C-alpha positions as CSV (number, residue, x, y, z in Angstrom):
1,X,22.1,161.6,189.2
2,X,22.9,164.1,191.9
3,X,23.4,166.9,189.4
4,X,20.0,166.1,187.8
5,X,18.2,166.2,191.1
6,X,19.9,169.5,192.0
7,X,18.7,171.1,188.7
8,X,15.2,169.9,189.3
9,X,15.2,171.2,192.8
10,X,16.4,174.6,191.6
11,X,13.8,174.7,188.9
12,X,11.0,173.9,191.4
13,X,12.3,176.6,193.8
14,X,12.1,179.2,191.0
15,X,8.5,178.2,190.2
16,X,7.5,178.4,193.9
17,X,9.1,181.8,194.3
18,X,7.3,183.1,191.2
19,X,3.9,181.9,192.5
20,X,4.6,183.6,195.9
21,X,5.5,186.8,194.2
22,X,2.3,186.8,192.1
23,X,0.2,186.1,195.2
24,X,1.7,189.0,197.1
25,X,1.2,191.4,194.1
26,X,-2.5,190.3,193.9
27,X,-2.9,191.1,197.6
28,X,-1.4,194.5,197.1
29,X,-3.8,195.3,194.2
30,X,-6.8,194.0,196.3
31,X,-5.9,196.4,199.1
32,X,-5.4,199.3,196.7
33,X,-8.8,198.7,195.0
34,X,-10.5,198.6,198.4
35,X,-8.9,201.9,199.3
36,X,-9.9,203.4,195.9
37,X,-13.5,202.3,196.2
38,X,-13.8,204.1,199.6
39,X,-12.6,207.3,198.0
40,X,-14.8,207.0,194.8
41,X,-11.9,208.1,192.5
42,X,-12.8,207.1,188.9
43,X,-9.3,207.8,187.5
44,X,-7.6,205.6,190.1
45,X,-10.2,202.9,189.7
46,X,-9.5,202.7,186.0
47,X,-5.8,202.4,186.5
48,X,-6.3,199.7,189.2
49,X,-8.5,197.7,186.9
50,X,-6.0,197.9,184.1
51,X,-3.2,196.7,186.4
52,X,-5.4,193.9,187.7
53,X,-6.1,192.7,184.1
54,X,-2.4,192.8,183.2
55,X,-1.5,190.8,186.4
56,X,-4.3,188.3,185.7
57,X,-3.0,187.8,182.1
58,X,0.6,187.3,183.4
59,X,-0.6,184.8,185.9
60,X,-2.6,182.8,183.3
61,X,0.3,182.8,180.9
62,X,2.7,181.6,183.7
63,X,0.3,178.8,184.8
64,X,-0.1,177.5,181.3
65,X,3.6,177.2,180.9
66,X,4.2,175.8,184.4
67,X,1.4,173.5,185.2
68,X,1.5,172.3,188.8
69,X,0.2,168.9,187.6
70,X,3.2,168.2,185.5
71,X,5.3,165.2,186.5
72,X,9.0,164.6,186.0
73,X,10.1,161.1,185.0
74,X,13.8,160.1,185.4
75,X,15.1,156.9,183.8
76,X,18.6,155.7,184.8
77,X,20.6,153.8,182.2
78,X,23.6,152.0,183.7
79,X,26.9,151.9,182.0
80,X,27.0,148.4,180.4
81,X,30.7,148.2,180.3
82,X,31.0,148.6,184.1
83,X,28.2,146.1,184.6
84,X,30.0,143.5,182.3
85,X,33.3,144.1,184.1
86,X,31.9,143.7,187.6
87,X,30.0,140.5,186.6
88,X,33.3,138.9,185.6
89,X,34.9,139.5,189.0
90,X,34.9,136.8,191.7
91,X,35.0,139.4,194.4
92,X,36.1,143.0,195.3
93,X,39.4,141.9,196.9
94,X,40.9,139.6,199.5
95,X,42.2,139.9,203.1
96,X,45.9,139.4,203.3
97,X,46.5,140.1,207.0
98,X,44.4,140.5,210.1
99,X,45.6,142.2,213.3
100,X,43.3,141.6,216.3
101,X,43.6,143.4,219.6
102,X,41.5,142.1,222.5
103,X,39.9,144.5,224.9
104,X,42.2,145.3,227.7
105,X,45.2,143.5,226.1
106,X,48.0,145.0,224.0
107,X,48.9,144.0,220.5
108,X,51.8,141.5,220.7
109,X,53.1,142.8,217.4
110,X,53.1,146.5,218.4
111,X,56.6,148.0,218.7
112,X,57.2,150.2,221.7
113,X,59.7,153.0,221.5
114,X,61.5,154.2,224.7
115,X,61.4,158.0,224.6
116,X,63.5,158.4,227.7
117,X,64.4,157.1,231.1
118,X,65.4,158.4,234.6
119,X,67.1,156.8,237.6
120,X,65.8,157.3,241.1
121,X,67.3,156.2,244.4
122,X,64.8,154.8,246.8
123,X,67.2,153.2,249.3
124,X,66.6,154.3,252.9
125,X,69.1,154.4,255.7
126,X,67.4,151.5,257.4
127,X,67.8,149.3,254.4
128,X,70.5,146.7,254.9
129,X,70.4,145.3,251.4
130,X,70.3,146.6,247.8
131,X,66.8,147.4,246.8
132,X,65.0,144.7,244.8
133,X,61.8,145.9,243.3
134,X,59.4,142.9,243.2
135,X,56.2,144.7,242.3
136,X,55.0,148.2,241.6
137,X,51.6,150.1,241.5
138,X,51.0,153.6,240.2
139,X,48.0,155.2,241.8
140,X,45.7,157.6,240.0
141,X,47.2,160.6,241.9
142,X,50.7,159.5,240.5
143,X,51.9,158.2,243.9
144,X,53.9,155.0,243.5
145,X,53.8,152.0,245.8
146,X,56.8,149.5,245.4
147,X,57.5,146.2,247.0
148,X,61.2,146.0,248.1
149,X,61.7,142.2,248.4
150,X,65.3,142.1,249.7
151,X,64.6,144.6,252.5
152,X,61.2,143.1,253.3
153,X,59.3,146.4,253.1
154,X,56.8,148.4,251.1
155,X,57.6,152.0,250.1
156,X,55.4,154.9,249.1
157,X,56.9,157.3,246.6
158,X,55.6,160.8,245.8
159,X,55.4,162.3,242.4
160,X,59.1,163.1,242.5
161,X,59.9,159.5,243.4
162,X,61.0,160.3,246.9
163,X,60.2,157.9,249.8
164,X,57.5,159.5,251.9
165,X,56.3,156.4,253.9
166,X,57.3,152.8,254.3
167,X,56.3,149.7,256.2
168,X,58.5,146.7,257.1
169,X,57.3,143.1,257.5
170,X,58.5,140.1,259.4
171,X,57.8,138.0,256.3
172,X,58.9,138.5,252.7
173,X,56.7,140.6,250.4
174,X,56.3,139.1,247.0
175,X,53.5,140.4,244.8
176,X,51.1,143.4,244.9
177,X,48.0,144.6,243.1
178,X,45.7,147.6,243.2
179,X,42.3,147.1,244.9
180,X,41.0,150.7,244.8
181,X,42.6,154.0,243.9
182,X,43.8,154.2,247.5
183,X,44.3,150.5,248.5
184,X,46.7,147.8,247.5
185,X,47.1,144.1,248.5
186,X,50.5,142.5,249.1
187,X,51.3,138.8,249.4
188,X,53.7,137.8,252.3
189,X,55.7,134.7,252.9
190,X,57.2,133.8,256.3
191,X,59.3,130.7,256.1
192,X,60.2,130.7,259.8
193,X,56.6,130.6,261.0
194,X,55.3,128.8,257.9
195,X,52.6,131.4,257.4
196,X,51.4,132.9,254.2
197,X,49.0,135.8,254.0
198,X,47.7,138.8,252.0
199,X,48.1,142.1,253.7
200,X,45.9,145.1,252.7
201,X,47.4,148.5,252.8
202,X,45.6,151.9,252.5
203,X,47.3,155.1,251.3
204,X,46.0,158.0,253.4
205,X,47.4,161.5,253.4
206,X,50.8,160.3,252.0
207,X,51.0,157.5,254.6
208,X,50.8,153.7,254.4
209,X,48.2,152.5,256.8
210,X,48.2,148.7,257.5
211,X,44.7,147.1,257.3
212,X,43.3,143.6,257.6
213,X,45.0,140.3,256.6
214,X,43.9,137.1,254.9
215,X,45.5,133.9,256.2
216,X,46.2,131.4,253.4
217,X,46.7,127.6,253.5
218,X,49.3,127.6,250.7
219,X,52.3,129.6,249.6
220,X,51.5,132.8,247.7
221,X,53.5,134.9,245.3
222,X,51.7,136.7,242.5
223,X,48.3,138.4,243.0
224,X,45.8,140.2,240.8
225,X,42.4,141.8,241.3
226,X,39.6,141.5,238.7
227,X,35.9,142.2,238.9
228,X,35.8,141.9,242.7
229,X,37.9,138.7,243.1
230,X,41.5,138.0,244.0
231,X,43.6,135.7,241.9
232,X,46.6,134.4,243.9
233,X,49.4,132.1,242.6
234,X,51.3,129.5,244.5
235,X,54.5,127.9,243.1
236,X,52.5,125.5,241.0
237,X,48.8,126.6,241.3
238,X,46.4,129.4,240.7
239,X,43.6,130.1,243.2
240,X,40.5,132.3,243.1
241,X,39.5,134.1,246.3
242,X,36.8,136.6,247.4
243,X,37.9,139.8,249.0
244,X,36.7,138.5,252.3
245,X,39.2,135.6,252.1
246,X,37.0,132.7,251.0
247,X,38.6,130.4,248.6
248,X,36.4,130.0,245.5
249,X,38.4,127.4,243.6
250,X,41.7,126.1,242.6
251,X,41.6,127.2,239.0
252,X,44.8,125.5,237.8
253,X,47.6,123.3,239.1
254,X,50.8,122.1,237.4
255,X,51.2,118.4,238.2
256,X,54.1,117.7,235.8
257,X,56.6,117.6,238.6
258,X,58.9,120.1,236.9
259,X,58.2,122.7,239.6
260,X,58.7,121.9,243.2
261,X,57.4,123.6,246.3
262,X,54.4,123.5,248.7
263,X,51.0,124.2,247.1
């Protein structure tokens, strides 16, 4: 079908080009006859008339053989063997396996390959215990913020993973999440004073700057930030908070008694 249409298009183009060429030749003869009539040259007039007659005859012959009113009719005859074969099929195939990946989630069946690893020492002279990294955030500028649970501090690492700033707490830091490209939130537990809070920390000019706090009425450990809200876990429950510290709801609580602790 495509080849047939291509041939018809080529044939039509040849006819159009021929008509344009005859039109241009008639214009040239018209201009020549006008020039001859001004000069009153009989010999040239005779030659021009002969050429005009020849060109008119050529045009009439061409138009008779290539009528612009002619129509082209194309009839497509399908291959009956193919039609009969397709009519016997119940379908074009079947789906044997579906792999679905949700937006923002990784494929649980995907295999990850470790291309390499490196070891970095972030222990400071003021640390009295072996570092225990409880949470980590990598900022867009490749600075890294880590929560050192055993030494009760938060450390800021540069792109070479060297400690450039730190902040120590009276309570025990547990979880951390990124709020903005330059701000994180850390959950703190203080067993002695029985206080639990969320501490906001801003990263400014390679320094950790302590900001506001949110006082909570329950224990806190994990924390996440999503679409403007904070999601904080206690030992047995999940809470939703606004950034201003207002509790929106207790989204879930495990009442099976298998986990113990204040909630």
